[in-house]
C-alpha positions as CSV (number, residue, x, y, z in Angstrom):
1,X,27.6,16.4,-11.6
2,X,31.1,14.4,-10.7
3,X,31.6,17.0,-8.2
4,X,27.9,17.1,-6.3
5,X,28.2,13.7,-6.5
6,X,31.2,13.4,-4.5
7,X,30.1,16.0,-2.3
8,X,26.7,14.3,-1.6
9,X,28.2,10.7,-0.6
10,X,30.6,12.6,1.6
11,X,27.8,14.4,3.4
12,X,26.1,11.0,3.4
13,X,29.1,9.4,4.8
14,X,29.7,11.7,7.5
15,X,28.8,10.5,10.8
16,X,29.1,7.0,9.6
17,X,32.0,6.3,11.6
18,X,33.9,2.8,11.9
19,X,32.2,0.4,14.4
20,X,34.8,-3.0,15.9
21,X,33.7,-5.9,15.2
22,X,31.1,-7.1,17.8
23,X,28.6,-10.0,17.2
24,X,26.9,-10.0,20.6
25,X,23.1,-9.6,20.9
26,X,23.6,-6.9,22.0
27,X,25.3,-5.0,18.9
28,X,22.8,-2.5,17.7
29,X,22.2,-0.9,21.6
30,X,23.0,2.5,22.0
31,X,23.8,2.8,18.4
32,X,22.3,4.6,15.0
33,X,21.3,2.8,12.0
34,X,21.1,4.9,8.9
35,X,18.7,4.1,6.1
36,X,19.6,6.2,2.8
37,X,17.1,7.2,0.9
38,X,18.0,6.9,-2.8
39,X,15.2,9.3,-3.5
40,X,13.7,12.6,-3.1
41,X,11.6,14.0,0.2
42,X,8.1,13.6,0.0
43,X,8.2,11.4,-3.2
44,X,6.6,7.8,-2.4
45,X,9.8,5.8,-1.8
46,X,10.3,8.1,0.9
47,X,7.2,7.8,2.5
48,X,7.5,3.6,3.0
49,X,11.3,4.4,3.9
50,X,10.0,6.7,6.7
51,X,7.1,4.8,8.3
52,X,9.6,1.6,8.0
53,X,12.2,3.3,9.8
54,X,9.9,5.0,12.8
55,X,8.8,1.1,13.8
56,X,12.1,-1.5,12.5
57,X,14.0,-0.5,15.2
58,X,11.9,-1.9,18.2
59,X,12.0,-5.2,16.5
60,X,16.3,-4.9,16.4
61,X,17.7,-6.2,19.5
62,X,18.9,-3.0,21.5
63,X,16.4,-0.9,19.8
64,X,19.0,1.8,17.8
65,X,17.4,4.8,16.6
66,X,16.8,4.7,12.5
67,X,17.9,7.8,10.9
68,X,16.7,8.5,7.3
69,X,18.8,10.2,4.8
70,X,17.9,10.8,1.2
71,X,20.1,10.9,-1.3
72,X,18.4,11.3,-4.9
73,X,21.3,12.1,-7.4
74,X,21.5,10.5,-10.7
75,X,18.3,8.9,-10.5
76,X,19.8,7.0,-7.2
77,X,22.2,5.6,-8.8
78,X,24.8,7.7,-6.7
79,X,23.3,6.4,-3.6
80,X,23.3,2.4,-4.9
81,X,26.6,2.8,-5.4
82,X,27.6,4.1,-2.0
83,X,25.4,1.3,-0.2
84,X,27.8,-1.4,-2.3
85,X,31.4,0.4,-2.2
86,X,31.7,3.0,0.5
87,X,29.9,2.3,3.5
88,X,30.8,0.3,6.0
89,X,30.1,-3.0,6.3
90,X,29.2,-3.6,10.2
91,X,25.3,-3.6,9.3
92,X,24.8,0.3,10.7
93,X,23.8,1.2,7.3
94,X,21.2,-0.3,4.7
95,X,19.3,1.3,2.1
96,X,16.0,1.8,0.3
97,X,16.0,1.8,-3.3
98,X,14.2,3.1,-6.2
99,X,13.2,0.1,-8.8
100,X,15.1,1.6,-11.6
101,X,18.1,0.9,-8.9
102,X,17.5,-2.8,-9.2
103,X,18.5,-2.8,-13.0
104,X,20.9,0.0,-13.8
105,X,23.5,-2.3,-13.9
106,X,21.5,-4.3,-16.4
107,X,20.4,-2.3,-18.7
108,X,24.1,-0.9,-19.2
109,X,24.2,2.3,-17.3
110,X,27.6,3.2,-16.9
111,X,27.3,5.3,-13.8
112,X,26.1,2.3,-11.9
113,X,29.0,0.8,-10.4
114,X,27.3,-1.9,-8.2
115,X,26.3,-5.7,-8.9
116,X,22.5,-6.2,-7.8
117,X,23.1,-10.0,-7.6
118,X,25.9,-9.4,-5.3
119,X,23.9,-7.2,-2.5
120,X,22.0,-8.7,0.7
121,X,18.5,-8.0,-0.2
122,X,16.5,-7.0,2.9
123,X,13.1,-7.3,1.2
124,X,10.4,-5.2,-0.6
125,X,7.2,-3.3,1.1
126,X,5.2,-3.4,-1.6
127,X,4.6,-3.9,-5.2
128,X,4.7,-0.4,-7.9
129,X,2.2,-0.7,-10.6
130,X,2.9,2.5,-12.9
131,X,-0.1,4.1,-14.3
132,X,-0.6,6.9,-16.7
133,X,-3.6,9.6,-17.0
134,X,-4.2,13.4,-17.8
135,X,-5.9,15.6,-15.5
136,X,-9.8,15.7,-15.3
137,X,-10.4,19.1,-17.7
138,X,-7.8,17.3,-20.6
139,X,-10.3,15.8,-23.5
140,X,-7.4,13.1,-23.5
141,X,-9.2,10.4,-21.8
142,X,-8.6,7.2,-23.8
143,X,-6.3,5.2,-25.0
144,X,-7.4,5.8,-28.1
145,X,-6.9,8.9,-27.1
146,X,-3.2,8.9,-26.1
147,X,-2.7,7.4,-29.6
148,X,-3.9,10.3,-31.8
149,X,-3.2,13.3,-29.1
150,X,0.2,14.9,-27.6
151,X,0.3,15.1,-24.1
152,X,2.7,17.1,-22.3
153,X,4.2,15.1,-19.3
154,X,7.2,16.1,-17.0
155,X,10.6,14.5,-16.3
156,X,13.0,14.5,-13.8
157,X,16.5,12.7,-14.7
158,X,17.0,10.9,-17.5
159,X,16.8,7.8,-16.5
160,X,14.0,7.9,-13.9
161,X,10.6,6.0,-14.3
162,X,9.2,9.8,-15.1
163,X,11.4,9.7,-18.2
164,X,11.6,6.2,-19.2
165,X,7.7,4.9,-19.0
166,X,6.4,7.7,-21.7
167,X,9.2,6.9,-23.9
168,X,8.3,2.8,-23.9
169,X,4.9,3.1,-24.3
170,X,5.7,5.5,-27.5
171,X,7.6,3.1,-28.5
172,X,5.4,-0.4,-27.4
173,X,2.1,0.7,-27.4
174,X,2.0,3.8,-29.8
175,X,1.2,6.7,-27.4
176,X,1.9,10.4,-28.2
177,X,3.6,11.3,-24.5
178,X,5.7,14.4,-24.8
179,X,8.5,14.9,-21.9
180,X,9.0,18.3,-20.4
181,X,12.1,17.2,-18.7
182,X,14.0,19.1,-15.8
183,X,11.4,18.6,-12.9
184,X,13.0,17.9,-9.6
185,X,12.2,14.4,-7.4
186,X,9.8,14.3,-5.3
187,X,6.0,15.8,-5.8
188,X,7.2,18.7,-8.0
189,X,5.5,15.9,-11.2
190,X,2.0,16.3,-9.5
191,X,2.6,20.0,-8.9
192,X,3.3,21.0,-12.7
193,X,-0.3,19.1,-13.3
194,X,-2.4,20.9,-10.8
195,X,-0.8,24.3,-11.8
196,X,-1.2,23.5,-15.6
197,X,1.8,23.3,-16.9
198,X,1.8,20.1,-17.7
199,X,-1.3,18.0,-19.3
200,X,-0.5,14.5,-17.3
201,X,1.8,12.3,-15.5
202,X,2.6,8.9,-16.6
203,X,5.5,6.9,-14.3
204,X,3.9,7.4,-11.0
205,X,2.9,4.6,-9.2
206,X,-0.8,4.3,-8.3
207,X,0.2,3.1,-4.7
208,X,2.3,6.4,-4.7
209,X,-0.8,8.7,-6.2
210,X,-3.3,6.7,-3.4
211,X,-0.7,8.0,-0.4
212,X,0.2,11.1,-1.4
213,X,-3.0,12.7,-3.3
214,X,-5.9,10.7,-1.5
215,X,-7.5,14.0,-3.0
216,X,-7.0,13.4,-6.6
217,X,-8.5,9.8,-6.5
218,X,-11.2,10.5,-4.4
219,X,-12.1,13.9,-6.8
220,X,-11.0,11.5,-9.9
221,X,-9.0,14.4,-10.5
222,X,-7.1,12.2,-13.0
223,X,-8.2,10.3,-16.1
224,X,-6.3,7.1,-15.7
225,X,-5.7,5.7,-18.9
226,X,-3.2,3.3,-19.1
227,X,-1.8,0.5,-16.2
228,X,1.4,-0.7,-16.5
229,X,1.9,-4.0,-14.8
230,X,2.3,-7.2,-15.0
231,X,-1.0,-7.9,-13.5
232,X,-4.0,-5.6,-13.5
233,X,-4.8,-4.1,-10.5
234,X,-8.2,-4.7,-9.2
235,X,-8.7,-0.6,-8.3
236,X,-8.9,0.4,-11.8
237,X,-11.1,-1.9,-13.4
238,X,-11.8,-1.3,-17.3
239,X,-8.3,0.6,-17.9
240,X,-6.0,-1.4,-20.0
241,X,-2.8,-2.6,-19.1
242,X,-0.2,-2.0,-22.0
243,X,0.9,-6.1,-21.4
244,X,-2.3,-6.8,-23.2
245,X,-1.4,-3.8,-26.0
246,X,1.2,-5.5,-27.0
247,X,0.5,-8.3,-30.1
248,X,4.2,-9.1,-31.0
249,X,6.1,-11.3,-28.9
250,X,8.8,-9.7,-28.7
251,X,8.0,-6.8,-27.7
252,X,6.3,-8.5,-24.8
253,X,9.1,-9.6,-23.6
254,X,10.7,-6.6,-23.6
255,X,7.8,-4.8,-21.6
256,X,7.8,-7.5,-19.2
257,X,11.0,-7.0,-18.3
258,X,11.0,-3.8,-18.0
259,X,7.7,-4.6,-15.2
260,X,9.5,-7.2,-13.9
261,X,11.4,-4.6,-11.2
262,X,7.6,-3.0,-10.2
263,X,7.1,-6.6,-8.5
264,X,9.7,-5.3,-5.8
265,X,8.9,-2.2,-5.8
266,X,9.7,-0.6,-2.6
267,X,13.0,-2.6,-2.3
268,X,15.3,-2.1,0.7
269,X,19.1,-3.5,0.9
270,X,22.4,-4.0,3.0
271,X,25.7,-4.1,1.8
272,X,27.8,-6.9,0.7
273,X,30.1,-8.1,3.3
274,X,27.7,-7.5,5.9
275,X,27.9,-10.2,8.7
276,X,25.4,-13.0,8.4
277,X,24.0,-12.8,12.1
278,X,23.6,-8.7,11.5
279,X,22.2,-9.3,8.3
280,X,19.4,-11.9,9.9
281,X,18.5,-9.4,12.5
282,X,17.8,-6.8,9.9
283,X,15.5,-9.4,7.9
284,X,13.9,-10.4,11.2
285,X,13.1,-6.8,12.0
286,X,12.2,-5.9,8.8
287,X,9.4,-9.2,8.2
288,X,8.5,-8.2,11.9
289,X,8.1,-4.8,11.2
290,X,5.1,-5.3,8.1
291,X,3.3,-7.7,10.6
292,X,3.6,-5.3,13.6
293,X,-0.1,-4.1,14.4
294,X,1.2,-0.4,14.9
295,X,3.1,0.0,11.7
296,X,0.2,-1.2,9.6
297,X,-2.2,0.9,11.4
298,X,0.1,4.1,10.4
299,X,0.5,2.2,6.9
300,X,-3.3,2.5,6.5
301,X,-3.6,5.7,7.7
302,X,-0.9,6.6,5.5
303,X,-2.7,5.0,2.7
304,X,0.3,2.9,1.8
305,X,-0.4,-0.9,0.0
306,X,1.9,-3.3,2.0
307,X,2.3,-6.4,-0.2
308,X,5.6,-7.7,1.2
309,X,8.4,-9.7,-0.8
310,X,11.8,-11.4,1.4
311,X,14.8,-10.7,0.7
312,X,15.2,-14.2,-0.5
313,X,12.3,-14.0,-2.9
314,X,13.5,-10.7,-4.3
315,X,17.1,-12.6,-5.1
316,X,14.9,-15.0,-6.9
317,X,13.0,-12.7,-9.3
318,X,16.5,-10.5,-9.8
319,X,18.2,-13.8,-11.1
320,X,15.7,-14.5,-13.3
321,X,16.0,-10.8,-15.1
322,X,19.7,-11.1,-15.2
323,X,19.4,-14.4,-16.8
324,X,17.1,-12.8,-19.6
325,X,18.1,-13.6,-23.3
326,X,20.5,-10.9,-24.6
327,X,18.8,-9.5,-27.7
328,X,15.3,-8.9,-25.0
329,X,18.0,-6.7,-22.6
330,X,19.5,-5.1,-25.5
331,X,16.2,-4.0,-27.0
332,X,15.2,-3.0,-23.1
333,X,18.5,-1.1,-22.8
334,X,17.7,1.1,-25.9
335,X,14.3,1.6,-24.3
336,X,15.5,2.7,-20.7
337,X,18.6,4.2,-21.4
338,X,18.4,7.8,-23.2
339,X,20.6,8.4,-26.4
340,X,23.6,10.4,-24.7
341,X,24.5,7.5,-22.6
342,X,26.3,4.9,-24.2
343,X,25.7,0.8,-22.1
344,X,28.2,-0.9,-20.4
């Protein structure tokens, strides 16, 4: 795994040559900006990142091309480590992370060698409230059913949402979700449900499902049994919220901490050390893009929900999360990390 990760980073960094200092307004003219996507091709994170890349360049002085590159190894931790420790700090590389990458160090993931509070946060494009559901032919259709009967769901990496959220729901809500590990990041989990390899899916975001499988939503092919966000989704009236099913106060605080990253569900970040004027350019371009009529028209066509958050707002929310009581963080860590990974 270490050899593969090193090779992946080497491939990622190839072509990202050192650029000499240049602070004028034409710095980006004639240059290429790399957008590292810390997830697999074809999934929700990839969809949002590539749509942004198609429009953001025109809001940067000099109109550089933005080239997306996927690096999903270890749930995006390898990509996030590279952004923090290895890429040039010249403003020509930024990243689209997963929500797990925001809190991997908080929960003690030893593979995470970055410090989220030292990153330069650009902003987020939307929330990422997760759901659990079963295929429409499955007899398990309610939360009571899910607490009584075992349901097979697919999982990718050990610290991925598809592995973590079933475990969290089993522990705090009393569900009986059995994880079948080994699936590739991206659309493989949805395919496994369609092919009957698994019986349901847990840990996918509602916005991703609507964008990647509008036929599922329109045809009611997924029985949405549980929603997992800090606030209820207006699209899912009558579907119970996990936060309301947890009676114990400490358990509720643990779940709130685990769910907090979903509020920053489509996070974009620049490495630490990027010159302030170039960071300001990237942030302005990011904010201009989410107001761009052409971008919004594409987002509507792709059924992407845009609920933006600024980099400053993200920084404040992360500081609050990292300042939670030690006991709450430790219990959340026990649920987030697999047994064979010891926290730092």
